[in-house]
Residue, then its C-alpha position, 0 to 999 in steps of 0.5 A: m958847136g958852130e956860131a949859128s948853134q951857139s946863138v940859138t942856144a943863147n937865144d933859148d937860154l935868154k928866152a927861158r930867163i924872160v918867161d920865167f921872170m913874167r910868171a909874176a908880172s904885173t900891170e895897172i888900171t886907173p878907176g876909169d878902166v873899171g868898165r874893161l874889167p870883163d875884157l881883162t878877165q878874158v885876157g889876163p890869168a886870174g890871180t895876176s896882180i893889178y895895180v889901181a892908179h890914183t890918177p890926177h882927177a880921181a878921188f881917193e874913194q874911187v881909187i878903193h872902189a875900183a880896187l875892190a872891183v878889181r878884187r871881185a874880178g879875181f885879180l890881186a888888186t893893189p891900189h895906190i895910196a898917194a899920201r898927198r891926196i888924202s885929206n886926214a888920217m881918218t879918211l885913211r883909216a876908213g879907206l884901208d878898213e873898206l880894202r881890208a873888208g874886201g879881201i885886199e891886203h896889198i897897197l902901193l904907197v906913194a907920195g903923189d904928184a899933187p903940188q900941195p898935199l890935201g891934208e896932214f901927209t906930205s909923204t909916204l914917210d908921214i903915213l909910215e910914221s903914223g902907226i896907221l898901217e901896223r894896225s890896218g891888216i895890210t900885209r904888203i906895201g909897195i913903194a917907189g924906186h927911181p932908176e932915173g933919178h927924180g926931178a925934184v928930190s936928190s939921189e942922197l934923199l931917195w936912197r935915205a928914204l929907201g933905207s927908212k922904209q926898209a927899216f919900217a918893213a923889218r920893224t913891222g914885219i910887214g912885207m914891202h918891195i920896190v916898183t920903179q918908175f918906168g923910163l926910156n934908158a934900157g941901161a938904167a935899171a942895171v946901173w941903178q941896182r949896183e948901187f944897192k950894196s953900198h946902201d944896204i938896201h935888199l928889198p925885192v924889186h919889180v922893174g917898171i916897164a912902159g907896155p906897148a905904146s906908141l913913141s909920142k905917147l911915151i914922151h908925153f908920159a915921160i914929160q909928165c913924170g919927169i924921168g930922164a935924169s940919167m938918160h943920154a944927153s940927146l934924149h934929155v935935150l929932145l924931152r926937154n925942148l919938144s912939146v908933144r904937139n910938135l913931134s914930127t915923124r922925123n923927130l920920132s925917128a931921130a928919137a927912136n935911134l938914140p943909143g941906149l933908148a928902149v921904146s918897146p917892152d921887149q927892148h927893156l926885157l932883153a936889155l934887162m936880162a942881158s945885164p948882170f942880174m940881181a936876184q932882187f929883180v924879181a918881176p916886171h911891172f908894166f905901165a899901160f898908159g891907157g892901154t890895159v887890156e892891149t898890155a895884159r894881152w901882150m903879157r900873156q903872149i910873152a909869159a906863154g912863151a909865144f915869141d921868138i927873139d930877133s937878135k939882130a932887131g933887138k925885139f921879139k917876133l910874136r907867134n900865133l898865141r893860140d899855138h901856145d894855149 
């Protein structure tokens, strides 16, 4: 077999694995995106998992109501339950009861980024230890994972917390999976997953990937989310010292060319699938950053196989989706 034929065969195999990986892909909306649900129903297949993010200015009740709207639109709704933004146990119970009454059984449990807790819950472990979830009828819980580390929590504590949450799932029989934070380091997830065995973590992982977005927007959210602990040193310096206001074309071009940097979802998928792959990595989760419909449209195209792999550029070439519908 010639070199060109081998390359085509390798690309075909890689593409098949990417399409298969995309079968259970999920994305997200915010409570403010509910008005775009009619557009989403035209793009995303019924049953697609859509998370509802608890954004800084949204109330807990708005997250609940947005999740119910997502469910009524025919999607699998997974609302964020942010521990530090819930006023008390009664509010949490009432919200979970409302979700269950609307047919929602999945949640993503996160600490939330509020500097001070609104009520009695300071962490996800506080909610898990309260006993509320066992009696709620919730059947699956997503928890956060941080392949690139966490700016305020040590790696040791992050692994210990994952172990405690995994023990909760084993004890209660409630399904659990990890949803990772998005990042710009193309190899971070592969490095992170090598530590699973030593920490005895065997939960399935949904790999967080930034959806189609401009580099300036990615850097903006990277700064907000504090990602970058394991990034290439030069990118870490860039994120620390640049403000979004002075992101010049020259600076953005320099950032985009840093080794190991992935600034598009296709670059992330290619890097992920090219590395030794663990069966625990079961699906991608795409962060939309306000581009909910655009992200869902891109997901649909990739899941349909309406793309070719440009090995030289390390990107996808999109085809006409109608040729694949």
